[in-house]
Phi, psi and omega in degrees: 000134175287140173283138189226152167233149174270159161277171187282355166288097184292334178289343179260136176268045183268133172242152181237150187280119170305314174252323187300318180286345173267027187273344183289153171285137178213137178244352179231134175290162173282173183308144181232050185282347182248016176119168188294153171230150183262173183230140169250140181223161173201206189303322174304351177262356180309126184079358185273150170278124183251149175305135187288148170049061173297160181301324177202161180224155174222121185245130183283126184285325192258171184256045184089337172243161185287341183248034177231172180245139175291117179298346186245027178301318188286319185287323175290337177278332175294313179301321182302311181296001170276002176302151182295146182227126358295171187284147180278355179221182179288352182270152180298151174310318188221127174231174185231151167232150183231146176283145179235157177187165179222078185287348175065209179287351179275356182280172180285345178205143181215129186298154176230005180211186180257020180242142176202146180055039175081006188227147171277139184245127173292116192251116182291345186253013178100202185259119169297132182084015180272343183163196188287344180253043181250014195290322178294328174299320186279327178292328171302309181294327173296325167295312178301316180294322177299321180284321179302317180294318183300320188272341191233356181234351184268000181094022181263124175274136173053055187301340182288346185277347188259158164263123185259107164280121178279104185285098190247106186214143182306335183300333181266176181277125169231165180264153174297341181267105183297315187304316170303319179296319179300320184291323182299304185291332170300314176310312175298317180291331177300316178295316176298322178291332184282350166264007183072020179266158178278154182228142170219176188230135183242125175183193165237155189302330181284314181293317182305309177309320186286325192259314188247326188061223185263123179281131176300151186294337175278006187277145183290347185274341181296137173083003178278149179302148173254145174240101189262132186265181176116333187284150178258352186207166178298327173297319181290322180295325180293323177298319179296346174298333184266003176286156177299141172298161179292326181228161180303135173084355177275183162213154177285103177274337186209143182229145184246146184213152174262131181208129179058031179077013177234152173274122172249158182226138182254119173284121185279148184300000000 
């Protein structure tokens, strides 16, 4: 499934590819007169020539769906690790992003207990598999399981050392129950936090409102850094740094724009 970003015109359902528009060959970064910019890549860039030594890099772990693996993950991580050390911005030299979704009972797999990966999981929504009122509990377990898989079976060494961005977009499968979608994302965040990894949220304000809505202040998602998509230029990306964060108590740490067929990212002050 294509990863998508929306423009800032929330009333229009026009989407731009986070990675699909980044699929073109590019060897030169755009002008960097206002400071270094990073690049994000994933499966559409397999076999493409990428700019050398990006200021920082963010690599997609999945192949467009939450239950898949980017076939070029190892090669792209090797490219990402050419980023300068020490870092040139407030961003880590290399970060990861993962596709998210809440497919519910329509998906190829749905949890039936609070156990995954050989461990019992503390579930704030109750017991998955306990009856007809367990959908949020199972959504939490679904998110937890997808994050567990991302960290353990996709080929990421030392997953605890990365910042993991949760890519939240309308192009993937979601439930009409926003509270269940929030539970799903909380489950993902909970797993990454359980291994002492950092977590952030990628989306646009419009897409987030459609999928998750307003997240309660007590949610584990509240206060997480936001990575905002939707800009068409570096100027627009800078402007988006002053946009509202996706959740209460958070801040916009990173903004994305498209240039020369690649996704570039501006580290907000």
